[in-house]
N, C-alpha and C positions, 0 to 999 in steps of 0.2 A: 393785543389778542392772544393768548398763548394756544398753542396745540399741542397735544399729548400724543406722543408716538403709540401706536397700538401696541400692546405686548401680545407676543406670539404665544399661543398657547401651549402649554407643557406638552400636549400630544404630539405638537407638530417637530418637537425635538426627537432624534433618533436615539433609543436607548443605547448605553453603552454596552462595548464588547469585552472589555479587559475588567471583569469582575474577579474577586478574591478566589472564588472557587474555580474559575477558567485558569487562571495564575498557577494554582495549585496543581489542576489537571495537568497544565505544561510540565511541571516538574516529572510526573510518572510517565507522560509521552516521550520527553527527552530520553529517560533513563531504559525505557524499554526499546525504544528505536536506535539509541546508540549499541545496546546490548545487542540487539539483532543484526544490523548491518556490521557490526566488527567482525562479526565470523561469517557473514554472508558468502564472501568469496574466499576466505580463509580456509574453511572447514572442505569445500571441493578439493583444495591444493594439498591439504592435511590427508585427505583420503585416497590420494594420487589420482591419476587421470582416468583409470578404469573405475574408480568408485565415485567420481565427481557428481554425475548425475543422479546416482542412488542416494548420495547424501543430502543433496538440496531437495529431490524428489521425494525422500522421507520427512524431511522438516515440513514441506508445503502440505504433504498429504496429512501428516497429523495436524497440522494448523486447520486445514479444512474441515476434519472430523471434529476438531474441538469448536469450531465456529458453528457447527451444525447443533451442537449440545449447549453452547455457551448463552444463548437467548434464555433458556429454560433455567439455568443456574443463577444468572443475573436477577431473574426475577423473583428466584426462592431466597437467595442469601445477601441480595442487594450488591450495589456498586463496590463498597469498600472492601468485601472479603473476597470477591470475585478478582478484584485487582491485586489485592496483596499474594493471593494464591498464583494469580498469572505472573507476577514479578519474581515470585520464589520459584516457580519451575521454570521460568527462562533464565534466571541467574544462576541459581545452585548447579545445574548439570554443568553450566558451561567451565565453571571452577575445576570440574575433574574430567574435561574434554580429553586432555592429554595424558591420562592415568595409561591409556592403551591407543595404539594406533590400529588396531583389528577393526574391521569396517562392521563387525556385530557391535561392538562398543559405539563406535561413531554414530551408526543409524540410531541405537538406543538413547544415545545423547540428543540427537536431532528429533526423535518422537518426543521425548519428553519437553524439550524446549519448544516445539511447535504448540503443543497442548497449552504452556504457559502464554507463548505469544498471541494464542487463539483468544483466551480470557482476558489479556490485557486489551485486545483491539475490540471485542464486543462490548464489555463492560465500560472500557474507556470512550468508546466511539458513541456509545448511546448516553452517556452522561455528557459529553463534550456537546452533542447536537442539542441537548436540552438546555444546555446554558447558552446559546446563540439564539438570539430573538429571529424570529421567522422572517420579519422584513428586512434582516441583514444576514440571512443564511450564506449566501454566495460570496460575500465579503469576510464573513466569518470563517467559512470552511477555507477560503483561501489562506486567512491567517494562521488556521491552524496546519494546513498543508505546509506553510513556510516552517512553522515552527517544528513538524514533526520531519520535515526535510533536511533541515540544517543538519540534524546528528548523522542521517545518512550521508549527506553530502560532505562529512567529514570523515566518518566512521568507516565508510564503504573503501576509499582508497587508504586511509590511514592503517586499517587491518592489515591489507596486503603488504604495505610497507614495513609495518611492524614485524610481521612474520618473516619477511626477508631478513631483516637487520637484527630483530631481536630473539626470534623463534616463536614458535606456535602458544607455549606456555604463557609468556606476558599476555599475549593477545586475549586468549582465553580467559585468563583472570580479570583483565580489563573489562571484559564483557560481562562476566559474573557480577562484578562490584557495580558496574553502571546500573543493572537492573535491581539489584538488593539494596544499594543504596535510596533508590527512588521511593522505596516502600515509606520513608518516613514523611513523605508528604500526604499519604493517603488517609490518615484519619483526618484531615480538615476538610475532606471532600463531603459532599451530600451522600447519603446512604441509599436514598431512592427520592423518585420525583413523583409527586401527585400527579395523576394522569387520570384522564375520564375517557370513555368509550371502548369500545369494542378491540381486545388486541388483535394485531396482524402477526399471525403466525409464519413459520418459515414455508410450509406447504402453502398457505394462500399466496407468499410472497413468489413462490416458483410458479404459480398459474398467472400471476398479473403480468402481462405483456408490458405494462408501462414501467415495471422494473427489469425484468428480463432482457427487454432489448438493450437498455443502457448497459445492464451487467455482461451481456455477451460482448459488446463493443469493448468492453473495459477489460474482459478476460483475454480477448485478443491481444491487446497492447500490452498485457502483463505477461502473456507468454512470451513475448520477444525480450520483456525485461528480465525474465529467467535466465533465458538463454546468454544475454549479454552479462549478467553478474557471474554466473557459473563459467561459461565457456571462453570468455575474451581473454582471461589471463593464459589460457590454453590454445588459443587460436591465432593469437598474435605471435609471431617468432620471437624466440627468447632475446635475441639481441636487442629488441624493441620494449624492453621490461619497464622500462621508464613510462612509455607511452602508455601502457595498461594502467599504471598508476595515475596518471593525468586524465585517462579516459574515465576511470571509474569515479573522477572527481567531475569531470564535465557532464556526465550523464546526469547525476542527481541536481547538479548546480542549474542545467538547464530545465530539468521539470519543477525543481522549486520557481524559478523564475518565471515558469509560464503557468502558474496556477492564478485561472482568470474569476472574476466575480459574476454576479448576477447581470451587470449593466450590459455584459457581451451577449447575452442570449444563450444561454447554456445549450439548448438543443441544436442550434446552428452551428455548434462548434464541434459537434460528435465527428462529421465526416473530416473536417480539417485535422482534427486530432489524430484520427486513425491512419490517414493519407501521410500525414508526417512520420508518424511511427513506423510504417511500412516502408517509407522511403527513406529513412534513417538507416534501418537495419539494411537495406540493399546496398548502401553506400559502405557501411561497416564491413561488408562481405568481401571488401579488398583488403584484407586483413596484411598484406605485405607492404602496405602503404600507410606509415603513420599518420599523413595529412588526411587521406581517406578515414582512416579509423576515427579521428579525434572529429572530424567533419559530421561523420556518420552518428556518433553517440549524441553529438549536440543537437542534431536534428531530430533523432529519436527522443531523445531526452525531452524536446519541446513538445512534441506530439503527445508523449506520455504523460506529461504534467497537464497538458490540455483536457487530455481523456479523463485523469484523476478527477481532478476538480469538477467538470462537467457531469460526468455521470453520478458522482455522489451527490451533487446539488439537485439533480433532476431526481434522482430516487427518494432523496428525502422530501422533497416537495409535493411527492404523491403519494404520501403516507400520512396519517394522523399521529400524534405525538407518542402513541401507544406501538406505533410501527418502527421507531427508533431503531431498537434492539435488534428487529429482524433485517431492517435495511443494511444496518452495519454489518451483520452476519453475512447476507448475501454479498454485499459489495467486496466485502474481503475475502470471501469464498473466491470469488471472480479473480482477485487479485492473487490470491496463494495458490489457488486451482491451477490459475493459469501460469504462474510461475513454475509450479510443480510439474505440469505437464509439459511445459516448454524444454524445462532442465532434462526430464527425463526421455523424452521423445525425440529431442535434439541429438542427445548422446548417440542413440541408435543411427540416426539418419546421416550424422556425420560420420560414423564408423564407416558407412558405406560410400557416401560421397567426397568427404572431405569437408573441412570447416567452412572455406570460402563457399561452395556449391551449396551447403546446405542453409548457410544463412540466405543466399539469394532466393532459394526455393522457398525458405519460410516467409520471407518478405512478400512474396508473390500470393502465397497462400493466405496471409494476413488479409488481403483485399475482400476475400468472401464475406468478411464481416462488414461491408459496405451495404449488404442487404438488410439487416437489422438496423442499421444507422440511418437508411433512407427511409425506412418503415417509421421508426421513430420519429424523425422530422415531419412526415406526413402527420402522424397520429396526433402529435402535439399542437399542430396547427388546429385542428378540429377535435380533440376529445373532450370527453365529459369525465367527472369523476364519480366514481362508485360511492354508495352510501358509507363504506368502511374507510373511503379516503385514498384507496389505490387505485390508480387511473385503468381503467378497464381496456380491453383491446388488445 
């Protein structure tokens, strides 16, 4: 007597992650990320110490304003047009950054690049989320985080190193080319995704506690990230210049390695991510010690990476597909707004207290975000879902 092994139904197998559209999306993602991070710590140095916070603040302010308008633009013109426009606005101004070293010119370039980066984030983020199966969202977003994180891992310290050894001009040109070259992959991407249901607008998202609580926690960690990338090259003594380049590699490396998936229970990781971020920044405050700086940015990067994936996973899970653009915009507003506020505000504080004390004070203030983190953990255990798909409360 022979027996036949029962066949596993096709539905039981997990849908693939690496589809052709997602792989093409990775090209534009890498180009935008490399362009952005090559200049992120370089422009503040080019602007001199007095203008460092202003340059980063202008970049992030423009990005936030662009993210508020981007969902409507994407809905009207589609993913491809928005991505091409974003990559162009991000790359072309970088090519002419070094035409002048005046603050008005630098701020103008930062403002235009911020608008371009906003379009790439919102259009690309919504497209990316639509290509990831819902049952593999945490795993997929972790993979996306690694793909987008590797360029920052390389480009952030590489930009500082190249500026010191080759000058600002070559770095600016490399950043421009990285974004513009990625345009070639955009025509192969889907232009629009068929969706059903009522769209979730930005204003509705701002009123939804299920989106704003994780957004507030993430904005707090992003605030510290803006401080690290902008002021670490200025806060660490000049004699430890190599330490800065290594630290700017370690921080994104730790963040990339700490991108967790759904299996870890995203809501439970909000508090650990925040605490690690604050703890890492407090260690980094010992700027006169190379060991403390490297350990601090490693701990901070781990917490920041956890916060990135956890908050985005939670927010996508709490909206229907029609809300992906809004979630992308809100999450990136938290990211870029936090970085911008951190860079601009920290410059003022450090002018009064000095860099080490300002870092320590900021680390303590970050713990205020434990309030929305704990509230979200409690709400997640017993929340319902509103008819629009946005978690209420």
